[in-house]
DSSP file (Angstrom, degrees, kcal/mol; ACC not computed):
  #  RESIDUE AA STRUCTURE BP1 BP2  ACC     N-H-->O    O-->H-N    N-H-->O    O-->H-N    TCO  KAPPA ALPHA  PHI   PSI    X-CA   Y-CA   Z-CA
    1    1 A M    >         0   0    0      0, 0.0     3,-0.8     0, 0.0     8,-0.1   0.000 360.0 360.0 360.0   4.9  -49.5  -44.5   36.1
    2    2 A N  T 3   +     0   0    0      1,-0.3     0, 0.0     3,-0.0     0, 0.0   0.858 360.0  30.1 -56.3 -45.1  -49.3  -45.7   32.5
    3    3 A S  T 3  S+     0   0    0      2,-0.1     2,-0.4     0, 0.0    -1,-0.3   0.520 113.3  74.8 -94.1  -5.5  -50.2  -49.4   33.0
    4    4 A M  S <  S-     0   0    0     -3,-0.8     2,-0.1     4,-0.0     0, 0.0  -0.854  77.7-126.7-109.2 143.7  -52.4  -48.7   36.1
    5    5 A S     >  -     0   0    0     -2,-0.4     4,-2.1     1,-0.1     5,-0.2  -0.323  32.5-103.9 -74.5 171.6  -55.9  -47.3   36.1
    6    6 A K  H  > S+     0   0    0      2,-0.2     4,-2.4     1,-0.2     5,-0.1   0.915 124.9  48.1 -56.6 -46.2  -56.8  -44.3   38.3
    7    7 A K  H  > S+     0   0    0      1,-0.2     4,-3.4     2,-0.2    -1,-0.2   0.923 111.2  48.6 -62.4 -47.6  -58.6  -46.8   40.6
    8    8 A E  H  > S+     0   0    0      1,-0.2     4,-1.8     2,-0.2    -1,-0.2   0.846 110.9  52.3 -67.7 -32.4  -55.7  -49.2   40.8
    9    9 A F  H  X S+     0   0    0     -4,-2.1     4,-2.0     2,-0.2    -1,-0.2   0.929 113.1  43.0 -60.7 -52.2  -53.3  -46.3   41.5
   10   10 A G  H  X S+     0   0    0     -4,-2.4     4,-2.4     1,-0.2    -2,-0.2   0.931 114.0  51.3 -66.4 -44.8  -55.5  -45.1   44.4
   11   11 A D  H  X S+     0   0    0     -4,-3.4     4,-2.2     1,-0.2    -1,-0.2   0.872 109.5  49.8 -56.9 -39.4  -56.0  -48.7   45.7
   12   12 A F  H  X S+     0   0    0     -4,-1.8     4,-2.0     2,-0.2    -1,-0.2   0.860 109.9  51.7 -69.7 -38.4  -52.2  -49.3   45.6
   13   13 A G  H  X S+     0   0    0     -4,-2.0     4,-2.0     2,-0.2    -2,-0.2   0.923 110.1  48.3 -65.2 -44.9  -51.7  -46.0   47.5
   14   14 A E  H  X S+     0   0    0     -4,-2.4     4,-2.8     2,-0.2    -2,-0.2   0.850 109.0  54.7 -65.4 -34.1  -54.3  -47.1   50.2
   15   15 A D  H  X S+     0   0    0     -4,-2.2     4,-2.1    -5,-0.2    -1,-0.2   0.922 111.6  44.3 -65.8 -36.8  -52.5  -50.6   50.5
   16   16 A M  H  X S+     0   0    0     -4,-2.0     4,-2.2     2,-0.2    -2,-0.2   0.890 112.6  51.4 -74.7 -33.3  -49.2  -48.8   51.2
   17   17 A A  H  X S+     0   0    0     -4,-2.0     4,-2.6     2,-0.2    -2,-0.2   0.898 110.3  49.5 -63.7 -44.9  -50.9  -46.3   53.6
   18   18 A E  H  X S+     0   0    0     -4,-2.8     4,-2.5     2,-0.2     5,-0.2   0.952 109.9  50.6 -65.3 -46.3  -52.5  -49.3   55.5
   19   19 A E  H  X S+     0   0    0     -4,-2.1     4,-2.4     1,-0.2    -2,-0.2   0.915 109.9  51.5 -54.7 -46.3  -49.1  -51.1   55.7
   20   20 A Y  H  X S+     0   0    0     -4,-2.2     4,-1.4     1,-0.2    -1,-0.2   0.935 109.9  48.4 -53.1 -51.1  -47.6  -47.9   57.1
   21   21 A L  H  <>S+     0   0    0     -4,-2.6     5,-2.2     1,-0.2     3,-0.3   0.912 110.1  51.5 -56.6 -45.2  -50.3  -47.6   59.8
   22   22 A R  H ><5S+     0   0    0     -4,-2.5     3,-1.8     1,-0.2    -1,-0.2   0.915 107.1  53.9 -62.4 -40.2  -49.8  -51.3   60.8
   23   23 A R  H 3<5S+     0   0    0     -4,-2.4    -1,-0.2     1,-0.3    -2,-0.2   0.838 104.3  56.1 -62.2 -30.9  -46.1  -50.7   61.1
   24   24 A Q  T 3<5S-     0   0    0     -4,-1.4    -1,-0.3    -3,-0.3    -2,-0.2   0.405 127.3-100.7 -80.3   3.1  -46.9  -47.8   63.5
   25   25 A G  T < 5S+     0   0    0     -3,-1.8    22,-0.3     1,-0.3     2,-0.2   0.689  75.5 143.6  85.7  20.3  -48.9  -50.2   65.7
   26   26 A C      < -     0   0    0     -5,-2.2     2,-0.6    -6,-0.1    -1,-0.3  -0.555  45.6-139.3 -84.9 152.2  -52.4  -49.1   64.4
   27   27 A V  E     -A   45   0A   0     18,-2.7    18,-1.6    -2,-0.2     2,-0.5  -0.960  15.7-143.4-110.2 116.1  -55.1  -51.6   64.0
   28   28 A V  E     +A   44   0A   0     -2,-0.6    16,-0.3    16,-0.2     3,-0.1  -0.693  24.9 171.9 -80.8 125.4  -57.1  -51.0   60.8
   29   29 A I  E     +     0   0A   0     14,-2.1     2,-0.3    -2,-0.5    15,-0.2   0.481  61.9  13.4-109.5  -8.6  -60.7  -51.7   61.4
   30   30 A A  E     -A   43   0A   0     13,-1.5    13,-3.0     3,-0.0     2,-0.3  -0.955  54.2-165.5-163.1 144.6  -62.3  -50.4   58.1
   31   31 A R  E    S+A   42   0A   0     -2,-0.3    11,-0.2    11,-0.2    10,-0.2  -0.996  75.1   5.5-133.3 142.5  -61.3  -49.4   54.6
   32   32 A N  E    S-     0   0A   0      9,-2.3     2,-0.2    -2,-0.3     9,-0.2   0.882  76.1-174.8  55.1  44.7  -63.3  -47.5   52.0
   33   33 A F  E     -A   40   0A   0      7,-1.5     7,-2.7    -3,-0.1     2,-0.4  -0.556   5.6-172.4 -61.8 132.7  -66.3  -46.9   54.4
   34   34 A S  E     +A   39   0A   0     -2,-0.2     2,-0.3     5,-0.2     5,-0.2  -0.992  19.5 151.8-138.8 135.9  -69.1  -45.3   52.4
   35   35 A C  E >   -A   38   0A   0      3,-2.5     3,-1.1    -2,-0.4    46,-0.1  -0.813  63.1 -83.4-143.0-177.5  -72.3  -43.8   53.4
   36   36 A R  T 3  S+     0   0    0      1,-0.3     3,-0.1    -2,-0.3    45,-0.1   0.612 125.1  58.4 -71.9  -9.7  -74.5  -41.0   51.8
   37   37 A M  T 3  S-     0   0    0      1,-0.4     2,-0.3    43,-0.1    44,-0.3   0.722 121.0 -78.8 -91.3 -22.0  -72.4  -38.2   53.5
   38   38 A G  E <   -A   35   0A   0     -3,-1.1    -3,-2.5    42,-0.1     2,-0.4  -0.960  49.8 -64.9 152.8-170.0  -69.1  -39.4   52.0
   39   39 A E  E     -A   34   0A   0     -2,-0.3     2,-0.5    -5,-0.2    -5,-0.2  -0.914  23.3-154.6-121.9 137.4  -66.3  -41.9   52.1
   40   40 A L  E     -A   33   0A   0     -7,-2.7    -7,-1.5    -2,-0.4    -8,-0.3  -0.956   7.1-159.2-106.5 123.2  -63.5  -42.7   54.6
   41   41 A D  E    S+     0   0A   0     12,-0.7    -9,-2.3    -2,-0.5     2,-0.4   0.964  73.7   2.4 -66.3 -51.6  -60.4  -44.3   53.1
   42   42 A I  E     -AB  31  53A   0     11,-1.8    11,-3.4   -11,-0.2     2,-0.5  -0.996  58.3-168.4-141.6 131.5  -58.9  -45.9   56.2
   43   43 A I  E     +AB  30  52A   0    -13,-3.0   -14,-2.1    -2,-0.4   -13,-1.5  -0.989  22.3 166.0-119.4 132.6  -60.2  -46.1   59.8
   44   44 A A  E     -AB  28  51A   0      7,-1.9     7,-3.0    -2,-0.5     2,-0.4  -0.816  26.3-141.4-136.8 167.2  -57.7  -47.3   62.4
   45   45 A I  E     +AB  27  50A   0    -18,-1.6   -18,-2.7    -2,-0.3     2,-0.3  -0.998  21.8 164.4-131.5 135.8  -57.3  -47.4   66.1
   46   46 A K  E >  S- B   0  49A   0      3,-2.0     3,-1.0    -2,-0.4   -20,-0.1  -0.932  74.0  -7.7-149.6 131.6  -54.1  -46.9   68.2
   47   47 A D  T 3  S-     0   0    0     -2,-0.3     3,-0.1   -22,-0.3   -21,-0.0   0.883 127.1 -56.7  52.3  42.4  -54.0  -46.3   71.9
   48   48 A E  T 3  S+     0   0    0      1,-0.2    47,-1.0    46,-0.1     2,-0.4   0.770 111.2 120.5  58.1  31.3  -57.7  -45.9   72.2
   49   49 A E  E <   -Bc  46  95A   0     -3,-1.0    -3,-2.0    45,-0.2     2,-0.5  -0.983  60.9-134.7-121.4 135.5  -57.7  -43.1   69.7
   50   50 A L  E     -Bc  45  96A   0     45,-3.0    47,-3.1    -2,-0.4     2,-0.6  -0.780  19.9-158.4 -90.9 130.7  -59.8  -43.5   66.4
   51   51 A I  E     -Bc  44  97A   0     -7,-3.0    -7,-1.9    -2,-0.5     2,-0.6  -0.934   6.6-165.4-115.8 109.9  -57.8  -42.4   63.5
   52   52 A I  E     -Bc  43  98A   0     45,-3.1    47,-2.8    -2,-0.6     2,-0.5  -0.835  15.4-164.7 -97.5 124.2  -59.6  -41.4   60.2
   53   53 A C  E     -Bc  42  99A   0    -11,-3.4   -11,-1.8    -2,-0.6   -12,-0.7  -0.902  18.5-163.6-117.7 137.6  -57.3  -41.3   57.3
   54   54 A E  E     - c   0 100A   0     45,-2.8    47,-2.4    -2,-0.5     2,-0.5  -0.979  21.0-150.8-108.6 124.9  -57.7  -39.7   53.9
   55   55 A V  E     - c   0 101A   0     -2,-0.5     2,-0.5    45,-0.2    47,-0.2  -0.848  12.1-171.3-106.8 132.2  -55.1  -41.1   51.5
   56   56 A K  E     - c   0 102A   0     45,-2.4    47,-2.6    -2,-0.5     2,-0.4  -0.980   6.1-166.2-120.9 118.9  -53.8  -39.1   48.7
   57   57 A T  E     + c   0 103A   0     -2,-0.5     2,-0.3    45,-0.2    47,-0.2  -0.890  14.1 166.4-110.9 131.5  -51.6  -40.9   46.1
   58   58 A R  E     - c   0 104A   0     45,-3.1    47,-3.1    -2,-0.4     3,-0.1  -0.974  41.2-141.1-139.7 157.4  -49.5  -39.0   43.5
   59   59 A A  S    S-     0   0    0     -2,-0.3     2,-0.3    45,-0.2    48,-0.2   0.741  90.9 -11.0 -78.6 -29.7  -46.7  -39.8   41.1
   60   60 A S        -     0   0    0      4,-0.1     3,-0.2    46,-0.1    -1,-0.2  -0.915  61.3-113.7-155.8 175.6  -45.1  -36.4   42.0
   61   61 A D  S >  S+     0   0    0     -2,-0.3     3,-2.0     1,-0.1    43,-0.0   0.061  73.4 123.1-107.1  23.4  -45.7  -33.2   43.7
   62   62 A A  T 3  S+     0   0    0      1,-0.3    -1,-0.1     2,-0.0     3,-0.1   0.823  80.8  39.8 -49.7 -38.9  -45.6  -31.3   40.3
   63   63 A Y  T 3  S-     0   0    0      1,-0.4    -1,-0.3    -3,-0.2     2,-0.1   0.040 131.6 -78.1-107.1  24.0  -49.1  -30.0   41.0
   64   64 A G  S <  S-     0   0    0     -3,-2.0    -1,-0.4     4,-0.0    -4,-0.1  -0.273  71.0 -43.2 100.1 171.8  -48.6  -29.3   44.7
   65   65 A Y    >   -     0   0    0      1,-0.1     3,-0.8    -3,-0.1     4,-0.4  -0.422  52.5-124.1 -70.4 143.8  -48.7  -31.5   47.8
   66   66 A P  G >  S+     0   0    0      0, 0.0     3,-2.1     0, 0.0     4,-0.2   0.896 108.2  61.6 -60.1 -38.4  -51.5  -34.2   47.8
   67   67 A A  G >  S+     0   0    0      1,-0.3     3,-1.9     2,-0.2    34,-0.0   0.820  91.9  68.0 -61.1 -29.5  -52.9  -32.9   51.2
   68   68 A E  G <  S+     0   0    0     -3,-0.8    -1,-0.3     1,-0.3    -3,-0.0   0.728  86.8  66.8 -64.4 -15.9  -53.5  -29.6   49.6
   69   69 A S  G <  S+     0   0    0     -3,-2.1     2,-1.3    -4,-0.4    -1,-0.3   0.589  78.1  90.6 -74.9  -9.9  -56.3  -31.3   47.5
   70   70 A V    <   +     0   0    0     -3,-1.9    -1,-0.1    -4,-0.2     2,-0.1  -0.737  66.2 175.0 -87.5  94.2  -58.3  -31.8   50.7
   71   71 A G     >  -     0   0    0     -2,-1.3     4,-2.7     1,-0.0     5,-0.2  -0.204  48.2 -82.2 -92.9-176.1  -60.3  -28.6   50.6
   72   72 A A  H  > S+     0   0    0      2,-0.2     4,-2.5     1,-0.2     5,-0.2   0.904 127.2  51.1 -55.5 -51.6  -63.0  -27.4   52.9
   73   73 A K  H  > S+     0   0    0      1,-0.2     4,-2.1     2,-0.2    -1,-0.2   0.903 112.6  45.6 -58.5 -44.1  -65.8  -29.3   51.0
   74   74 A K  H  > S+     0   0    0      2,-0.2     4,-2.4     1,-0.2    -2,-0.2   0.936 112.5  51.0 -70.1 -43.9  -63.9  -32.6   51.2
   75   75 A R  H  X S+     0   0    0     -4,-2.7     4,-2.8     1,-0.2    -2,-0.2   0.895 109.0  51.8 -59.5 -40.6  -63.0  -32.0   54.9
   76   76 A S  H  X S+     0   0    0     -4,-2.5     4,-2.4     2,-0.2    -1,-0.2   0.922 109.0  49.2 -62.8 -45.5  -66.7  -31.4   55.6
   77   77 A R  H  X S+     0   0    0     -4,-2.1     4,-2.7     2,-0.2    -2,-0.2   0.893 111.8  51.3 -61.3 -39.2  -67.8  -34.6   53.9
   78   78 A I  H  X S+     0   0    0     -4,-2.4     4,-2.8     2,-0.2    -2,-0.2   0.944 111.0  46.2 -58.5 -49.8  -65.1  -36.5   55.9
   79   79 A R  H  X S+     0   0    0     -4,-2.8     4,-2.4     1,-0.2    -2,-0.2   0.897 113.1  49.0 -65.2 -39.5  -66.3  -35.1   59.2
   80   80 A A  H  X S+     0   0    0     -4,-2.4     4,-2.0     2,-0.2    -1,-0.2   0.914 114.5  45.8 -68.9 -42.1  -69.9  -35.8   58.3
   81   81 A A  H  X S+     0   0    0     -4,-2.7     4,-2.5   -44,-0.3    -2,-0.2   0.928 112.9  50.8 -65.9 -42.1  -69.0  -39.6   57.3
   82   82 A A  H  X S+     0   0    0     -4,-2.8     4,-2.2     1,-0.2    -2,-0.2   0.863 107.0  53.4 -66.6 -35.3  -66.9  -40.0   60.4
   83   83 A K  H  X S+     0   0    0     -4,-2.4     4,-2.1     2,-0.2    -1,-0.2   0.888 111.2  47.0 -58.0 -41.2  -69.7  -38.8   62.6
   84   84 A Y  H  X S+     0   0    0     -4,-2.0     4,-2.9     2,-0.2    -2,-0.2   0.937 112.3  47.9 -58.0 -51.8  -71.9  -41.4   61.0
   85   85 A Y  H  X S+     0   0    0     -4,-2.5     4,-1.6     1,-0.2    -2,-0.2   0.866 113.3  48.5 -64.2 -37.2  -69.4  -44.2   61.4
   86   86 A I  H  <>S+     0   0    0     -4,-2.2     5,-2.7     2,-0.2     6,-0.4   0.913 113.3  47.0 -73.1 -39.1  -68.8  -43.2   65.1
   87   87 A M  H ><5S+     0   0    0     -4,-2.1     3,-1.4     3,-0.2    -2,-0.2   0.933 114.7  45.9 -64.8 -49.7  -72.5  -43.0   65.9
   88   88 A T  H 3<5S+     0   0    0     -4,-2.9    -1,-0.2     1,-0.3    -2,-0.2   0.799 118.3  41.9 -66.9 -25.1  -73.3  -46.4   64.2
   89   89 A N  T 3<5S-     0   0    0     -4,-1.6    -1,-0.3    -5,-0.2    -2,-0.2   0.146 108.8-120.6-111.0  19.8  -70.5  -48.2   65.7
   90   90 A R  T < 5 +     0   0    0     -3,-1.4     3,-0.3     1,-0.2    -3,-0.2   0.880  68.6 135.7  51.3  45.5  -70.9  -46.6   69.2
   91   91 A L    > < +     0   0    0     -5,-2.7     3,-2.0    -6,-0.2    -4,-0.2   0.122  23.3 118.3-106.8  18.1  -67.4  -45.2   69.2
   92   92 A D  T 3   +     0   0    0     -6,-0.4    -1,-0.2     1,-0.3    -5,-0.1   0.565  67.7  61.0 -73.9  -2.4  -68.5  -41.8   70.6
   93   93 A K  T 3  S+     0   0    0     -3,-0.3    -1,-0.3     2,-0.1     2,-0.2   0.478  88.6  92.6 -97.1   0.1  -66.3  -42.2   73.8
   94   94 A M  S <  S-     0   0    0     -3,-2.0     2,-0.2    -8,-0.1   -45,-0.2  -0.560  81.3-113.1 -90.4 153.0  -63.0  -42.4   71.8
   95   95 A R  E     -c   49   0A   0    -47,-1.0   -45,-3.0    -2,-0.2     2,-0.4  -0.579  36.0-145.5 -70.9 147.4  -60.7  -39.5   70.9
   96   96 A V  E     -c   50   0A   0     -2,-0.2     2,-0.4   -47,-0.2   -45,-0.2  -0.980  16.9-173.6-125.2 131.0  -60.7  -38.9   67.1
   97   97 A R  E     -c   51   0A   0    -47,-3.1   -45,-3.1    -2,-0.4     2,-0.5  -0.961  11.8-149.6-121.0 139.4  -57.9  -37.8   65.0
   98   98 A F  E     -c   52   0A   0     -2,-0.4     2,-0.3   -47,-0.2   -45,-0.2  -0.945  20.9-179.7-112.2 135.7  -58.0  -37.0   61.3
   99   99 A D  E     -c   53   0A   0    -47,-2.8   -45,-2.8    -2,-0.5     2,-0.5  -0.939  23.6-150.7-126.7 141.2  -55.0  -37.6   59.1
  100  100 A V  E     -c   54   0A   0     -2,-0.3     2,-0.6   -47,-0.2   -45,-0.2  -0.973  15.9-160.2-112.1 124.7  -54.0  -37.2   55.7
  101  101 A I  E     -c   55   0A   0    -47,-2.4   -45,-2.4    -2,-0.5     2,-0.4  -0.898   4.5-153.2-112.5 123.6  -51.4  -39.6   54.3
  102  102 A E  E     -c   56   0A   0     -2,-0.6     2,-0.5   -47,-0.2   -45,-0.2  -0.727  10.2-170.3 -88.5 130.0  -49.5  -38.7   51.2
  103  103 A V  E     -c   57   0A   0    -47,-2.6   -45,-3.1    -2,-0.4     2,-0.6  -0.991   4.6-160.8-126.8 125.9  -48.2  -41.6   49.1
  104  104 A Y  E     -c   58   0A   0     -2,-0.5     2,-0.7   -47,-0.2   -45,-0.2  -0.919   2.7-166.3-108.1 117.2  -45.8  -40.9   46.3
  105  105 A L        -     0   0    0    -47,-3.1     2,-0.3    -2,-0.6    -2,-0.0  -0.826   8.7-170.0-107.0 101.2  -45.3  -43.4   43.7
  106  106 A N        -     0   0    0     -2,-0.7     2,-0.4     1,-0.0   -46,-0.1  -0.589  16.4-134.0 -93.0 141.3  -42.4  -42.8   41.5
  107  107 A Q        -     0   0    0     -2,-0.3     2,-0.4   -48,-0.2    -1,-0.0  -0.723  20.3-126.1 -84.7 137.6  -41.6  -44.6   38.4
  108  108 A C        -     0   0    0     -2,-0.4     2,-0.4     2,-0.0    -1,-0.0  -0.654  29.5-172.1 -81.8 132.9  -38.1  -45.9   37.8
  109  109 A K        +     0   0    0     -2,-0.4     2,-0.1     2,-0.1     0, 0.0  -0.969  42.6  20.5-128.7 147.1  -36.5  -44.8   34.5
  110  110 A G  S    S-     0   0    0     -2,-0.4     2,-0.2     2,-0.0    -2,-0.0  -0.224  94.8 -43.6  91.0 173.9  -33.3  -45.8   33.0
  111  111 A A              0   0    0      1,-0.1    -2,-0.1    -2,-0.1     0, 0.0  -0.405 360.0 360.0 -81.4 152.3  -31.2  -48.8   33.4
  112  112 A F              0   0    0     -2,-0.2    -1,-0.1     0, 0.0    -2,-0.0   0.547 360.0 360.0 -98.6 360.0  -30.3  -50.4   36.8
């Protein structure tokens, strides 16, 4: 992460996660949705199911797995923001799934 800011690092991870979702057949309908309840990194739809994704980007798992950093408080904020998004976009008839996507960005060292 030496040459990237923390935001650039996170944004790059979200770009990678979005590309992964698209390759899985998902249609990404929103990114970085924010309201007073919280933020949703990626919102996608596949097979009439709404997928709310929290993206965690790390250079390694030295401090544990990225998904482990999504604690009870963060999950509560994600649920509240998702409820608001669903209500305001009239998506209350859809099934909803919550995912955490872990993105690992390893720096290459040494000669090729």
